[in-house]
Residue, then its C-alpha position, 0 to 999 in steps of 0.5 A: x509488477x507492483x502489487x497495491x493492496x488497499x485496506x480498510x484504514x482511512x486514507x484510501x486515496x493514497x492507494x488510488x493515487x499510487x495506481x494512477x501514478x504507476x499507470x502514468x509511469x507505465x509500470x505494470x501493477x496488480x491490485x487487491x482491495x479488502x472488503x472494508x476498503x470498499x466501504x471506506x472508498x465509498x465513504x471517503x471518495x467519489x470513486x466507484x470500485x469498478x473504476x479503481x479496478x480499471x486502473x490496474x493490469x491485474x485484479x486479485x480477489x481479497x478472499x481468494x487464497x488460491x490466487x497466483x500472488x499467494x505463491x512464492x513462485x509468482x514473480x512481482x517486484x514489490x508490494x505496497x499496502x496503502x493504507x494499512x490498517x492495524x488489523x492487517x499490520x498485526x496479521x502480517x507481523x504475526x504470520x496470519x495469512x488469512x486473505x490475499x493481502x496478508x498472504x501476499x505480504x507473507x510471500x513478499x517478505x519471505x521472498x525478500x521482495x520490496x514490501x512497503x507498508x503505509x500505516x494509517x492510525x493515530x495515536x499508536x499503541x505499543x502493540x502497533x509500534x511492536x508490530x511495525x518493528x517486527x516488520x521493519x526487522x524483516x525488511x519491510x519499509x514502514x512509511x507512515x502517511x505523514x506528509x512533510x511540509x517543507x515543500x510548501x504543500x498548499x493543497x490536500x493533493x500536494x500532501x497526497x502526492x508527497x506520500x505517493x512520491x515517498x512510496x515510489x522512492x522506497x520502490x526505487x521508482x523515479x518520480x517528481x511527485x513533490x519538491x525535493x531539497x536542492 
């Protein structure tokens, strides 16, 4: 199972597209949506929260620290936080598991599970970079939402697919989301 966590950073479409793709690939998944992400989803997309929840096999409430995903004994293959706000990044880097997303990240890192963090902020300040370095040193994959242009992306969807494809690559999931070098 891949857990997808959507935080309140801009770029929520990446998380939604990842859920759609996991479904197309028949990969079991779980979802956590932060409260702020719900506001951003309404602002940035035409998606309804219930429709996004319906894309997942398991939905976990953001404020529920008693949820199964908050225990190291609950087995999941990986966690993707996409997009990842700097607040969430800082909380994870500093071991502050105050909600289901930051606690699931804590579990994922301590259990040495695949953890992919897709930060969405620019420019970055030194504290952001230090937090990313801390998490990278703990084994997380830091995958900024920086689309590559070598594949001649012509649309926003092409750029979204590129990032989602790179996320899947980081999870060792075969995909054809973007054109690769031959």
